[in-house]
C-alpha positions in Angstrom: 106.9 -152.0 164.7 103.1 -152.4 164.7 101.6 -155.6 166.0 104.6 -156.8 168.0 103.7 -156.2 171.6 102.1 -159.2 173.3 102.7 -161.6 170.4 104.3 -165.1 171.0 107.1 -166.8 169.2 108.8 -170.2 169.0 112.4 -170.0 167.8 114.2 -173.2 166.7 117.9 -172.7 166.7 117.8 -169.8 169.2 120.7 -170.8 171.5 123.5 -168.8 169.8 124.5 -166.6 166.9 121.7 -165.1 164.8 119.0 -167.1 166.7 120.1 -165.8 170.1 120.0 -162.2 168.7 116.5 -162.8 167.4 115.3 -164.1 170.7 116.8 -161.2 172.5 115.3 -158.6 170.1 111.9 -160.3 170.2 111.9 -160.3 174.0 113.0 -156.7 174.3 110.3 -155.7 171.8 107.5 -157.3 173.9 107.2 -160.7 172.3 107.0 -163.8 174.6 109.4 -166.4 173.3 110.1 -170.2 173.7 113.5 -171.2 172.4 114.3 -174.7 171.2 117.9 -175.9 170.4 120.4 -178.5 171.3 120.6 -177.5 174.9 122.5 -179.7 177.2 121.0 -180.8 180.5 123.2 -178.3 182.4 121.8 -175.4 180.3 118.2 -176.2 181.3 116.8 -175.5 184.8 114.7 -178.2 186.4 111.0 -177.9 185.8 108.7 -177.6 182.8 108.1 -173.9 182.8 111.4 -172.7 181.5 111.2 -171.1 178.0 114.3 -173.1 176.8 113.5 -176.5 175.4 116.1 -179.1 174.3 115.3 -180.4 170.7 117.0 -182.0 167.8 115.1 -180.7 164.7 115.9 -183.8 162.7 113.6 -185.8 165.1 110.0 -185.1 164.0 108.5 -186.5 167.2 110.7 -184.3 169.3 109.7 -181.2 167.3 106.0 -182.0 167.7 106.6 -182.3 171.5 108.3 -178.9 171.5 105.4 -177.3 169.7 102.9 -178.8 172.1 104.9 -177.6 175.1 105.3 -174.1 173.6 101.5 -173.8 173.0 101.0 -174.9 176.6 103.4 -172.2 177.9 102.5 -169.4 175.6 98.8 -170.1 175.0 99.3 -170.0 171.2 102.1 -169.4 168.7 102.0 -166.3 166.5 105.5 -166.5 165.1 107.6 -169.5 164.1 111.3 -168.9 163.4 113.2 -171.8 161.8 116.9 -171.0 162.4 118.5 -174.3 163.2 121.2 -174.9 160.6 124.5 -176.6 159.8 127.0 -176.9 157.1 130.2 -178.7 156.1 133.8 -177.4 156.0 134.6 -175.7 152.7 135.8 -178.5 150.4 135.5 -179.8 146.9 132.2 -181.7 146.3 134.1 -184.9 145.6 135.3 -184.9 149.2 131.8 -184.6 150.7 130.5 -187.8 152.1 126.9 -188.8 151.6 126.5 -188.8 155.4 127.7 -185.2 155.6 125.4 -184.2 152.7 122.4 -185.9 154.3 123.1 -184.3 157.7 123.0 -180.8 156.1 119.6 -181.5 154.4 118.3 -183.2 157.5 118.9 -180.1 159.6 118.5 -177.2 157.2 115.5 -178.5 155.2 113.9 -181.5 156.9 114.1 -179.7 160.3 112.2 -176.8 158.9 109.6 -179.1 157.4 109.1 -180.8 160.8 108.5 -177.5 162.6 106.2 -176.1 160.0 104.1 -179.3 159.8 103.7 -179.3 163.6 102.8 -175.6 163.9 100.8 -175.0 160.7 97.5 -176.7 161.8 97.5 -174.4 164.9 98.1 -171.3 162.7 95.5 -172.4 160.2 92.9 -172.8 162.9 93.7 -169.3 164.2 94.0 -167.9 160.7 97.1 -166.0 161.6 100.8 -166.7 161.6 104.3 -165.5 160.7 106.7 -168.1 159.5 110.3 -167.0 159.1 112.9 -169.4 157.7 116.6 -168.7 157.8 118.1 -169.3 154.4 121.3 -167.7 153.2 122.6 -165.3 150.5 124.4 -168.4 149.2 121.0 -169.6 148.1 121.0 -166.7 145.6 124.7 -166.6 144.9 126.2 -170.0 145.5 129.8 -170.2 146.4 132.4 -172.8 145.4 133.2 -175.6 147.8 129.9 -175.2 149.7 127.7 -177.4 147.6 125.6 -179.0 150.3 125.0 -175.8 152.2 124.1 -173.8 149.1 121.8 -176.5 147.8 120.0 -176.9 151.1 119.4 -173.1 151.4 118.3 -172.7 147.8 115.8 -175.5 148.4 114.6 -173.8 151.5 113.9 -170.6 149.5 111.9 -172.5 147.0 110.1 -174.4 149.7 109.1 -171.2 151.5 107.8 -169.5 148.3 105.7 -172.6 147.5 104.2 -172.7 151.0 103.6 -169.0 151.1 101.2 -169.4 148.1 99.3 -172.1 149.9 98.7 -170.3 153.2 98.6 -166.5 152.5 94.8 -166.4 152.1 94.6 -167.8 155.7 96.4 -164.9 157.2 99.8 -166.6 157.4 102.9 -165.2 155.8 106.0 -167.3 155.0 109.3 -165.5 154.2 113.0 -166.1 154.4 115.9 -164.1 155.8 119.0 -164.7 153.7 121.9 -163.4 155.7 125.3 -162.6 154.2 128.5 -163.4 156.1 127.8 -162.8 159.8 129.8 -162.8 163.0 128.7 -166.2 164.2 130.3 -169.4 165.5 129.7 -171.0 162.1 131.5 -168.2 160.4 134.5 -168.3 162.7 134.8 -172.1 162.2 135.1 -171.7 158.4 138.3 -172.0 156.4 140.3 -168.7 156.8 141.2 -168.5 153.1 137.5 -169.0 152.2 136.5 -166.2 154.7 139.1 -163.8 153.3 137.9 -164.5 149.7 134.3 -164.0 150.8 134.8 -160.7 152.6 136.8 -159.3 149.6 133.6 -159.6 147.6 131.5 -157.5 149.9 130.9 -153.9 148.9 130.6 -153.0 152.5 134.0 -154.5 153.3 133.0 -156.3 156.5 130.8 -159.1 157.8 127.5 -158.3 159.5 126.7 -158.4 163.2 124.0 -160.7 164.5 122.0 -157.7 165.7 121.9 -156.3 162.2 120.5 -159.6 160.9 118.0 -160.0 163.8 116.2 -156.7 162.8 115.0 -158.4 159.6 113.2 -161.1 161.6 111.5 -158.5 163.8 110.2 -156.7 160.6 108.9 -159.9 159.1 107.2 -160.8 162.4 105.4 -157.4 162.5 102.3 -156.0 160.9 104.5 -153.8 158.9 105.4 -156.9 156.8 101.8 -158.1 156.3 102.2 -157.7 152.5 105.5 -159.6 152.4 104.6 -163.1 151.0 107.2 -165.6 149.9 110.0 -163.1 149.9 113.8 -163.4 150.6 114.9 -160.5 152.8 118.6 -160.2 152.2 120.8 -158.3 154.8 124.1 -159.3 153.2 126.4 -156.2 152.9 125.7 -156.0 149.1 126.9 -159.5 148.3 123.6 -160.1 146.5 121.8 -157.2 144.9 118.4 -157.2 143.2 
């Protein structure tokens, strides 16, 4: 990929699953990465130079502190990946509490807002940036019994497309990756009957690997994707086709 070697990235939600695969692929491709997630104290070595930073994305002040620390460590931030996400167990909407609903939006949408608002002035000053938000194929093909998650991811797609129009002329691209069912902890924690139903819909007949999804992020971070503005890149095994 052109324009990858030597770039820098801040990845929120990079501890496990798709985020961890993105961090690994970025690093092996020559990108220097800071990773922010809900790391426990035991997962973080002593000192301020480690590239792993504990952060709850629902806390705007904490997110700003992470961005400041990442800029100190990396010198600047070329690429921002917003991958922190959560959902609810598959259930009828009537059973979803407001607290559960609010938590999904606090993480999936507000957490992304906090990160972008903290990083964007830096990118605007440099007139360059790649912002990549993790949505879901469920934003384009909502599934039953997943109302909060589907709504939050659909809102994220619209949010990204709106922002993309604001900042494209400043050398900053904003795009989404919309993964289909993927071999992650969140997938394995889902209701078995729901998972069986979902896989049966996939033309490819299987769920994706985190490595297959991570390649979409590397593409959007590269100069190869300089003309991708406000798009939803959808590695989903054929669950959603355009």
